[in-house]
C-alpha positions in Angstrom: 116.9 14.3 92.7 118.1 12.2 89.8 115.0 10.9 88.1 116.6 10.0 84.7 116.8 6.5 83.4 114.7 3.4 83.0 113.0 1.6 85.9 111.2 -1.6 86.6 107.9 -1.5 88.6 109.1 -4.7 90.3 112.2 -3.0 91.8 112.0 -1.4 95.2 112.8 1.4 95.1 112.3 1.5 91.3 114.3 4.7 90.8 117.6 6.1 92.0 115.8 8.5 94.4 112.8 7.8 96.5 111.5 11.2 95.4 111.0 9.8 91.9 108.1 8.0 90.4 108.3 5.0 88.1 106.0 5.4 85.1 105.4 2.1 83.5 105.3 2.0 79.7 105.4 -1.7 79.1 104.8 -4.6 81.5 108.4 -5.0 82.6 109.7 -1.4 82.4 109.2 2.3 82.2 111.0 5.5 83.1 111.5 7.7 86.2 110.0 11.1 86.5 110.0 13.7 89.3 106.4 14.2 90.4 105.5 17.9 90.1 102.6 19.7 91.8 
């Protein structure tokens, strides 16, 4: 899954892949990660 790049918590889905999570850093944006474990 491609979990690189910025994301917005208000976008659905927030990341390029539904397997990714959007981790908010500021109110309007954050970055995508692949949840492990």
